[in-house]
SEROPA-188737 format. One record per residue (C-alpha): residue in three letters; residue number from 1; y, z, x. Coordinates in nm, 2 decimals, decimal comma, padded with zeros to 4 digits. Example, Ala and Ser with C-alpha at 12.3 -4.5 7.8 and 13.67 -1.06 7.14 Angstrom:
2
+---------+-----+--------+--------+--------+
! residuo ! num !  north !     up !   east !
+---------+-----+--------+--------+--------+
!     ALA !   1 ! -00,45 !  00,78 !  01,23 !
!     SER !   2 ! -00,11 !  00,71 !  01,37 !
+---------+-----+--------+--------+--------+
# end
This chain:
323
+---------+-----+--------+--------+--------+
! residuo ! num !  north !     up !   east !
+---------+-----+--------+--------+--------+
!     MET !   1 !  00,00 !  00,00 !  00,00 !
!     ARG !   2 !  00,34 ! -00,09 !  00,13 !
!     TYR !   3 !  00,65 !  00,11 !  00,04 !
!     ARG !   4 !  00,99 !  00,02 ! -00,08 !
!     LYS !   5 !  01,30 !  00,00 !  00,14 !
!     TRP !   6 !  01,38 !  00,33 !  00,31 !
!     ASP !   7 !  01,03 !  00,47 !  00,25 !
!     ILE !   8 !  01,04 !  00,48 !  00,63 !
!     CYS !   9 !  01,32 !  00,72 !  00,65 !
!     LEU !  10 !  01,22 !  00,84 !  00,34 !
!     LYS !  11 !  01,37 !  00,97 !  00,04 !
!     LEU !  12 !  01,16 !  00,79 ! -00,20 !
!     ARG !  13 !  01,39 !  00,72 ! -00,49 !
!     ASN !  14 !  01,09 !  00,62 ! -00,70 !
!     SER !  15 !  00,93 !  00,95 ! -00,58 !
!     ASN !  16 !  00,64 !  00,77 ! -00,41 !
!     ARG !  17 !  00,49 !  00,95 ! -00,11 !
!     LEU !  18 !  00,37 !  00,79 !  00,20 !
!     SER !  19 ! -00,01 !  00,79 !  00,23 !
!     ALA !  20 ! -00,17 !  00,79 !  00,57 !
!     LEU !  21 ! -00,24 !  00,55 !  00,85 !
!     LEU !  22 ! -00,33 !  00,75 !  01,16 !
!     ILE !  23 ! -00,27 !  00,72 !  01,55 !
!     ALA !  24 ! -00,41 !  00,82 !  01,90 !
!     VAL !  25 ! -00,37 !  00,94 !  02,25 !
!     ALA !  26 ! -00,32 !  01,29 !  02,40 !
!     LEU !  27 ! -00,25 !  01,18 !  02,75 !
!     ILE !  28 ! -00,11 !  00,83 !  02,78 !
!     SER !  29 ! -00,07 !  00,65 !  03,11 !
!     PHE !  30 !  00,12 !  00,33 !  03,10 !
!     GLY !  31 !  00,10 !  00,05 !  03,35 !
!     CYS !  32 !  00,29 ! -00,27 !  03,41 !
!     SER !  33 !  00,23 ! -00,49 !  03,70 !
!     LYS !  34 !  00,59 ! -00,58 !  03,73 !
!     LYS !  35 !  00,74 ! -00,24 !  03,67 !
!     LYS !  36 !  00,71 !  00,11 !  03,81 !
!     SER !  37 !  00,44 !  00,28 !  03,60 !
!     LEU !  38 !  00,51 !  00,59 !  03,40 !
!     GLU !  39 !  00,30 !  00,87 !  03,27 !
!     VAL !  40 !  00,36 !  01,03 !  02,94 !
!     GLU !  41 !  00,18 !  01,36 !  02,91 !
!     PHE !  42 !  00,12 !  01,54 !  02,58 !
!     VAL !  43 !  00,26 !  01,89 !  02,60 !
!     MET !  44 !  00,23 !  02,05 !  02,25 !
!     GLN !  45 !  00,28 !  02,02 !  01,88 !
!     TRP !  46 !  00,39 !  02,25 !  01,61 !
!     GLY !  47 !  00,44 !  02,26 !  01,23 !
!     GLY !  48 !  00,19 !  02,17 !  00,96 !
!     SER !  49 !  00,24 !  02,12 !  00,59 !
!     GLY !  50 !  00,42 !  02,38 !  00,39 !
!     SER !  51 !  00,75 !  02,54 !  00,30 !
!     LYS !  52 !  00,74 !  02,86 !  00,51 !
!     PRO !  53 !  00,95 !  02,89 !  00,82 !
!     GLY !  54 !  00,80 !  02,66 !  01,09 !
!     LYS !  55 !  00,62 !  02,45 !  00,84 !
!     PHE !  56 !  00,73 !  02,10 !  00,73 !
!     SER !  57 !  00,73 !  01,87 !  00,43 !
!     GLU !  58 !  00,82 !  01,52 !  00,56 !
!     PRO !  59 !  01,01 !  01,59 !  00,88 !
!     ILE !  60 !  01,24 !  01,29 !  00,92 !
!     GLY !  61 !  01,49 !  01,37 !  01,19 !
!     VAL !  62 !  01,48 !  01,55 !  01,53 !
!     ALA !  63 !  01,77 !  01,63 !  01,76 !
!     LEU !  64 !  01,84 !  01,85 !  02,07 !
!     ASP !  65 !  02,14 !  02,06 !  02,17 !
!     ALA !  66 !  02,27 !  02,13 !  02,52 !
!     GLN !  67 !  02,07 !  02,45 !  02,54 !
!     GLY !  68 !  01,74 !  02,27 !  02,46 !
!     ASN !  69 !  01,71 !  02,39 !  02,10 !
!     VAL !  70 !  01,53 !  02,15 !  01,86 !
!     TYR !  71 !  01,67 !  02,08 !  01,52 !
!     VAL !  72 !  01,45 !  01,92 !  01,25 !
!     ALA !  73 !  01,56 !  01,76 !  00,93 !
!     ASP !  74 !  01,28 !  01,89 !  00,70 !
!     ALA !  75 !  01,35 !  01,64 !  00,43 !
!     GLY !  76 !  01,09 !  01,73 !  00,17 !
!     ASN !  77 !  01,20 !  02,09 !  00,19 !
!     ASN !  78 !  01,57 !  02,00 !  00,19 !
!     ARG !  79 !  01,65 !  02,21 !  00,49 !
!     ILE !  80 !  01,73 !  02,21 !  00,86 !
!     GLN !  81 !  01,50 !  02,41 !  01,09 !
!     LYS !  82 !  01,60 !  02,53 !  01,44 !
!     PHE !  83 !  01,34 !  02,59 !  01,71 !
!     THR !  84 !  01,33 !  02,67 !  02,08 !
!     SER !  85 !  01,21 !  02,39 !  02,31 !
!     ASP !  86 !  00,86 !  02,53 !  02,30 !
!     GLY !  87 !  00,85 !  02,53 !  01,92 !
!     LYS !  88 !  00,93 !  02,89 !  01,84 !
!     PHE !  89 !  01,11 !  02,92 !  01,50 !
!     VAL !  90 !  01,47 !  03,04 !  01,53 !
!     ALA !  91 !  01,65 !  02,98 !  01,20 !
!     GLU !  92 !  01,67 !  02,76 !  00,89 !
!     TRP !  93 !  01,94 !  02,67 !  00,64 !
!     GLY !  94 !  01,97 !  02,46 !  00,32 !
!     ARG !  95 !  01,80 !  02,41 ! -00,01 !
!     ALA !  96 !  01,79 !  02,13 ! -00,27 !
!     GLY !  97 !  02,13 !  02,06 ! -00,43 !
!     SER !  98 !  02,47 !  01,89 ! -00,39 !
!     ALA !  99 !  02,69 !  02,19 ! -00,31 !
!     LYS ! 100 !  02,81 !  02,27 !  00,05 !
!     GLY ! 101 !  02,51 !  02,36 !  00,26 !
!     GLU ! 102 !  02,27 !  02,21 !  00,02 !
!     PHE ! 103 !  02,08 !  01,89 !  00,08 !
!     ASP ! 104 !  01,92 !  01,58 ! -00,09 !
!     ARG ! 105 !  01,70 !  01,44 !  00,18 !
!     PRO ! 106 !  01,86 !  01,52 !  00,52 !
!     MET ! 107 !  01,80 !  01,23 !  00,76 !
!     HIS ! 108 !  01,84 !  01,14 !  01,13 !
!     LEU ! 109 !  02,07 !  01,43 !  01,24 !
!     ALA ! 110 !  02,25 !  01,45 !  01,57 !
!     VAL ! 111 !  02,43 !  01,72 !  01,78 !
!     GLY ! 112 !  02,78 !  01,64 !  01,89 !
!     ALA ! 113 !  02,96 !  01,73 !  02,22 !
!     ASP ! 114 !  03,13 !  02,01 !  02,01 !
!     GLY ! 115 !  02,79 !  02,16 !  01,95 !
!     PHE ! 116 !  02,80 !  02,10 !  01,58 !
!     ILE ! 117 !  02,50 !  01,96 !  01,39 !
!     TYR ! 118 !  02,58 !  01,64 !  01,20 !
!     VAL ! 119 !  02,35 !  01,58 !  00,91 !
!     PRO ! 120 !  02,35 !  01,26 !  00,70 !
!     GLU ! 121 !  02,21 !  01,30 !  00,35 !
!     TYR ! 122 !  02,03 !  01,01 !  00,19 !
!     GLY ! 123 !  02,06 !  01,13 ! -00,16 !
!     ASN ! 124 !  02,41 !  01,29 ! -00,16 !
!     ASP ! 125 !  02,57 !  01,00 !  00,03 !
!     ARG ! 126 !  02,76 !  01,22 !  00,28 !
!     VAL ! 127 !  02,74 !  01,38 !  00,62 !
!     GLN ! 128 !  02,75 !  01,76 !  00,64 !
!     VAL ! 129 !  02,86 !  01,93 !  00,96 !
!     PHE ! 130 !  02,73 !  02,28 !  01,07 !
!     ASN ! 131 !  02,76 !  02,50 !  01,37 !
!     SER ! 132 !  02,45 !  02,59 !  01,56 !
!     ASP ! 133 !  02,38 !  02,89 !  01,34 !
!     GLY ! 134 !  02,39 !  02,68 !  01,02 !
!     LYS ! 135 !  02,74 !  02,77 !  00,90 !
!     PHE ! 136 !  02,90 !  02,49 !  00,71 !
!     GLN ! 137 !  03,21 !  02,34 !  00,88 !
!     PHE ! 138 !  03,32 !  02,02 !  00,69 !
!     MET ! 139 !  03,19 !  01,71 !  00,51 !
!     ILE ! 140 !  03,24 !  01,34 !  00,56 !
!     GLY ! 141 !  03,21 !  01,06 !  00,30 !
!     LYS ! 142 !  03,11 !  01,01 ! -00,06 !
!     SER ! 143 !  02,92 !  00,76 ! -00,26 !
!     GLY ! 144 !  03,05 !  00,40 ! -00,26 !
!     LYS ! 145 !  03,10 !  00,08 ! -00,08 !
!     GLY ! 146 !  03,45 !  00,12 !  00,04 !
!     ASP ! 147 !  03,57 !  00,23 !  00,39 !
!     GLY ! 148 !  03,44 !  00,57 !  00,46 !
!     GLU ! 149 !  03,20 !  00,57 !  00,17 !
!     PHE ! 150 !  02,82 !  00,56 !  00,19 !
!     ASP ! 151 !  02,51 !  00,43 !  00,01 !
!     ALA ! 152 !  02,23 !  00,63 !  00,18 !
!     PRO ! 153 !  02,37 !  00,73 !  00,52 !
!     ALA ! 154 !  02,07 !  00,71 !  00,75 !
!     GLY ! 155 !  02,13 !  00,80 !  01,12 !
!     LEU ! 156 !  02,43 !  00,87 !  01,34 !
!     ASN ! 157 !  02,53 !  00,92 !  01,70 !
!     PHE ! 158 !  02,84 !  00,94 !  01,91 !
!     ASP ! 159 !  03,01 !  00,67 !  02,11 !
!     SER ! 160 !  03,16 !  00,71 !  02,46 !
!     ASN ! 161 !  03,49 !  00,82 !  02,31 !
!     GLY ! 162 !  03,33 !  01,09 !  02,10 !
!     LYS ! 163 !  03,36 !  00,90 !  01,77 !
!     ILE ! 164 !  03,09 !  00,92 !  01,51 !
!     VAL ! 165 !  02,88 !  00,60 !  01,47 !
!     LEU ! 166 !  02,68 !  00,59 !  01,14 !
!     ALA ! 167 !  02,42 !  00,36 !  01,00 !
!     ASP ! 168 !  02,51 !  00,30 !  00,63 !
!     PHE ! 169 !  02,17 !  00,19 !  00,50 !
!     TYR ! 170 !  02,21 !  00,02 !  00,16 !
!     ASN ! 171 !  02,56 ! -00,11 !  00,26 !
!     HIS ! 172 !  02,40 ! -00,29 !  00,56 !
!     ARG ! 173 !  02,67 ! -00,18 !  00,80 !
!     ILE ! 174 !  02,78 !  00,05 !  01,07 !
!     GLN ! 175 !  03,09 !  00,27 !  01,02 !
!     ILE ! 176 !  03,28 !  00,46 !  01,28 !
!     PHE ! 177 !  03,48 !  00,78 !  01,23 !
!     THR ! 178 !  03,68 !  01,03 !  01,44 !
!     MET ! 179 !  03,50 !  01,36 !  01,50 !
!     GLY ! 180 !  03,71 !  01,49 !  01,22 !
!     GLY ! 181 !  03,57 !  01,24 !  00,98 !
!     GLU ! 182 !  03,86 !  00,99 !  00,96 !
!     PHE ! 183 !  03,74 !  00,63 !  00,91 !
!     GLN ! 184 !  03,82 !  00,39 !  01,20 !
!     HIS ! 185 !  03,64 !  00,06 !  01,15 !
!     LYS ! 186 !  03,31 ! -00,10 !  01,05 !
!     PHE ! 187 !  03,09 ! -00,39 !  01,14 !
!     GLY ! 188 !  02,77 ! -00,56 !  01,03 !
!     GLY ! 189 !  02,71 ! -00,68 !  00,68 !
!     GLU ! 190 !  02,39 ! -00,79 !  00,50 !
!     GLY ! 191 !  02,19 ! -01,07 !  00,65 !
!     HIS ! 192 !  01,94 ! -01,18 !  00,91 !
!     GLU ! 193 !  02,17 ! -01,37 !  01,15 !
!     PHE ! 194 !  02,28 ! -01,23 !  01,49 !
!     GLY ! 195 !  02,52 ! -00,95 !  01,43 !
!     GLN ! 196 !  02,42 ! -00,90 !  01,07 !
!     LEU ! 197 !  02,21 ! -00,61 !  00,95 !
!     TYR ! 198 !  01,93 ! -00,55 !  00,70 !
!     TYR ! 199 !  01,88 ! -00,18 !  00,62 !
!     PRO ! 200 !  02,00 ! -00,02 !  00,94 !
!     THR ! 201 !  01,85 !  00,32 !  01,00 !
!     ASP ! 202 !  01,96 !  00,47 !  01,33 !
!     ILE ! 203 !  02,20 !  00,46 !  01,62 !
!     ALA ! 204 !  02,19 !  00,51 !  01,99 !
!     VAL ! 205 !  02,46 !  00,47 !  02,26 !
!     ASP ! 206 !  02,38 !  00,36 !  02,61 !
!     GLY ! 207 !  02,55 !  00,45 !  02,94 !
!     GLN ! 208 !  02,79 !  00,16 !  02,92 !
!     GLY ! 209 !  02,91 !  00,27 !  02,58 !
!     ASN ! 210 !  02,73 ! -00,01 !  02,39 !
!     ILE ! 211 !  02,60 !  00,07 !  02,04 !
!     LEU ! 212 !  02,23 !  00,02 !  01,97 !
!     VAL ! 213 !  02,13 ! -00,02 !  01,61 !
!     ALA ! 214 !  01,78 !  00,01 !  01,46 !
!     ASP ! 215 !  01,80 ! -00,29 !  01,24 !
!     ALA ! 216 !  01,49 ! -00,17 !  01,05 !
!     TYR ! 217 !  01,40 ! -00,44 !  00,81 !
!     ASN ! 218 !  01,50 ! -00,72 !  01,04 !
!     HIS ! 219 !  01,24 ! -00,56 !  01,27 !
!     ARG ! 220 !  01,47 ! -00,57 !  01,57 !
!     ILE ! 221 !  01,71 ! -00,38 !  01,78 !
!     GLN ! 222 !  02,07 ! -00,51 !  01,80 !
!     ILE ! 223 !  02,31 ! -00,42 !  02,07 !
!     PHE ! 224 !  02,69 ! -00,42 !  02,00 !
!     SER ! 225 !  03,00 ! -00,35 !  02,21 !
!     ALA ! 226 !  03,19 ! -00,03 !  02,13 !
!     SER ! 227 !  03,42 ! -00,25 !  01,91 !
!     GLY ! 228 !  03,13 ! -00,40 !  01,72 !
!     GLU ! 229 !  03,08 ! -00,73 !  01,88 !
!     PRO ! 230 !  02,72 ! -00,84 !  01,89 !
!     LEU ! 231 !  02,58 ! -00,86 !  02,25 !
!     ASN ! 232 !  02,21 ! -00,89 !  02,23 !
!     SER ! 233 !  01,90 ! -00,84 !  02,01 !
!     PHE ! 234 !  01,53 ! -00,81 !  02,07 !
!     GLY ! 235 !  01,22 ! -00,78 !  01,86 !
!     LYS ! 236 !  01,07 ! -00,95 !  01,56 !
!     LYS ! 237 !  00,80 ! -00,85 !  01,30 !
!     GLY ! 238 !  00,45 ! -00,81 !  01,44 !
!     THR ! 239 !  00,21 ! -00,59 !  01,61 !
!     GLU ! 240 !  00,22 ! -00,72 !  01,97 !
!     PRO ! 241 !  00,42 ! -00,55 !  02,25 !
!     GLY ! 242 !  00,79 ! -00,60 !  02,19 !
!     GLN ! 243 !  00,74 ! -00,66 !  01,82 !
!     PHE ! 244 !  00,80 ! -00,42 !  01,53 !
!     ASP ! 245 !  00,69 ! -00,33 !  01,18 !
!     VAL ! 246 !  01,01 ! -00,15 !  01,08 !
!     ALA ! 247 !  01,20 ! -00,03 !  01,38 !
!     ASN ! 248 !  01,34 !  00,28 !  01,22 !
!     ALA ! 249 !  01,47 !  00,51 !  01,50 !
!     LEU ! 250 !  01,57 !  00,49 !  01,87 !
!     VAL ! 251 !  01,72 !  00,68 !  02,16 !
!     THR ! 252 !  01,82 !  00,60 !  02,52 !
!     ASP ! 253 !  01,75 !  00,80 !  02,83 !
!     HIS ! 254 !  01,96 !  00,85 !  03,15 !
!     GLN ! 255 !  01,82 !  00,53 !  03,30 !
!     ASN ! 256 !  01,93 !  00,34 !  02,99 !
!     ARG ! 257 !  01,57 !  00,28 !  02,88 !
!     ILE ! 258 !  01,54 !  00,23 !  02,51 !
!     PHE ! 259 !  01,27 !  00,42 !  02,31 !
!     VAL ! 260 !  01,20 !  00,27 !  01,97 !
!     VAL ! 261 !  01,01 !  00,43 !  01,69 !
!     ASP ! 262 !  00,79 !  00,16 !  01,54 !
!     PHE ! 263 !  00,71 !  00,31 !  01,20 !
!     TYR ! 264 !  00,43 !  00,11 !  01,05 !
!     ASN ! 265 !  00,27 !  00,03 !  01,39 !
!     ASN ! 266 !  00,25 !  00,40 !  01,45 !
!     ARG ! 267 !  00,38 !  00,39 !  01,80 !
!     ILE ! 268 !  00,68 !  00,44 !  02,03 !
!     GLN ! 269 !  00,78 !  00,14 !  02,24 !
!     ILE ! 270 !  00,98 !  00,16 !  02,56 !
!     PHE ! 271 !  01,22 ! -00,11 !  02,68 !
!     ASP ! 272 !  01,45 ! -00,16 !  02,97 !
!     LYS ! 273 !  01,83 ! -00,19 !  02,89 !
!     GLY ! 274 !  01,80 ! -00,56 !  02,84 !
!     GLY ! 275 !  01,52 ! -00,53 !  02,58 !
!     GLU ! 276 !  01,23 ! -00,62 !  02,80 !
!     PHE ! 277 !  00,91 ! -00,44 !  02,70 !
!     LEU ! 278 !  00,79 ! -00,18 !  02,94 !
!     TYR ! 279 !  00,54 !  00,06 !  02,78 !
!     GLN ! 280 !  00,38 !  00,18 !  02,46 !
!     LEU ! 281 !  00,29 !  00,53 !  02,34 !
!     GLY ! 282 !  00,06 !  00,61 !  02,05 !
!     SER ! 283 ! -00,16 !  00,46 !  01,79 !
!     ALA ! 284 ! -00,28 !  00,59 !  01,45 !
!     GLY ! 285 ! -00,44 !  00,93 !  01,41 !
!     LYS ! 286 ! -00,41 !  01,31 !  01,36 !
!     ALA ! 287 ! -00,51 !  01,44 !  01,70 !
!     ASP ! 288 ! -00,27 !  01,55 !  01,97 !
!     GLY ! 289 ! -00,07 !  01,26 !  02,08 !
!     GLN ! 290 ! -00,14 !  01,06 !  01,77 !
!     PHE ! 291 !  00,10 !  00,97 !  01,49 !
!     GLU ! 292 !  00,11 !  00,91 !  01,12 !
!     HIS ! 293 !  00,43 !  00,72 !  01,06 !
!     PRO ! 294 !  00,67 !  00,86 !  01,32 !
!     THR ! 295 !  01,03 !  00,87 !  01,21 !
!     ASP ! 296 !  01,25 !  00,99 !  01,49 !
!     ILE ! 297 !  01,27 !  01,07 !  01,86 !
!     ALA ! 298 !  01,48 !  01,28 !  02,09 !
!     ILE ! 299 !  01,47 !  01,30 !  02,47 !
!     SER ! 300 !  01,61 !  01,57 !  02,70 !
!     GLU ! 301 !  01,77 !  01,52 !  03,03 !
!     GLU ! 302 !  01,45 !  01,65 !  03,19 !
!     GLY ! 303 !  01,24 !  01,38 !  03,02 !
!     GLU ! 304 !  01,09 !  01,59 !  02,74 !
!     ILE ! 305 !  01,03 !  01,37 !  02,44 !
!     TYR ! 306 !  01,02 !  01,51 !  02,09 !
!     VAL ! 307 !  00,88 !  01,30 !  01,80 !
!     ALA ! 308 !  00,91 !  01,37 !  01,43 !
!     ASP ! 309 !  00,55 !  01,29 !  01,31 !
!     PHE ! 310 !  00,64 !  01,24 !  00,95 !
!     GLY ! 311 !  00,29 !  01,19 !  00,80 !
!     ASN ! 312 !  00,13 !  01,47 !  01,00 !
!     ASN ! 313 !  00,41 !  01,71 !  00,91 !
!     ARG ! 314 !  00,47 !  01,82 !  01,27 !
!     ILE ! 315 !  00,68 !  01,78 !  01,58 !
!     GLN ! 316 !  00,51 !  01,65 !  01,89 !
!     LYS ! 317 !  00,64 !  01,71 !  02,24 !
!     PHE ! 318 !  00,56 !  01,49 !  02,54 !
!     ARG ! 319 !  00,67 !  01,49 !  02,90 !
!     LEU ! 320 !  00,78 !  01,16 !  03,07 !
!     ASN ! 321 !  00,70 !  01,15 !  03,44 !
!     LYS ! 322 !  00,72 !  00,88 !  03,71 !
!     LYS ! 323 !  00,39 !  00,82 !  03,89 !
+---------+-----+--------+--------+--------+
# end
């Protein structure tokens, strides 16, 4: 069974739930004859299905702060959970609703340079901002198609000037705001041509300040300048290396490598900064190192990788090492 648009990120407006495809590998070694090989080592996993602290119902987003704390958008439970880097529960906040501090499907959250937690909400068409203890600070956006309005805000990140860059899913565009939430400009628009978007879901920013967009249902990654000019794209629909079946989240590391969450292919793919395929992590399964529809990824400066394993209701942690 295939699922409707945004089932990947995953507020199911028709209330369908994802069923399982499963994925595999606890210790994965990648090799490439033309590249330096890497080793990705499984470290640990935590979670499990439930609503108690430390349990998850459809974890969609994962983000890290400067202290190494891990924040998880626990979408089915309409809350944010905070953990230490080794998975110890610290705090939680939120419940279902539309008031301040309440959520309707929190999505690909991010931590700003100010230490605040920025949480886009699929159902409430807004971004809520909290401090690291979960205290509400302010709100950005409302439902609509105008400038500064959203139709299912999906993922966000911050550009080299500290501005908020947000993927506006059903409006097929990227919007940019000041850190205070003032609209600046937009780019994209619905379509399949170079520079157009078809249900964008997540944002990353590389070391040159370029904006990388998970152009999910075009099954590709697009790279734009900070001003929104299209520079490059890579990927197409498929199962081979370098191909995607819904590219729904991404992150870059300090070497400008690009890590892409390949939702229906149940894997993470790694590319160089130009979009050349390097390595692959994962396949379908429930064991350590396996995934069931991964939805988000975060990487620390030390090379620790955290993956939101949506279908398995857990967070998995890996370590990236050069051989």
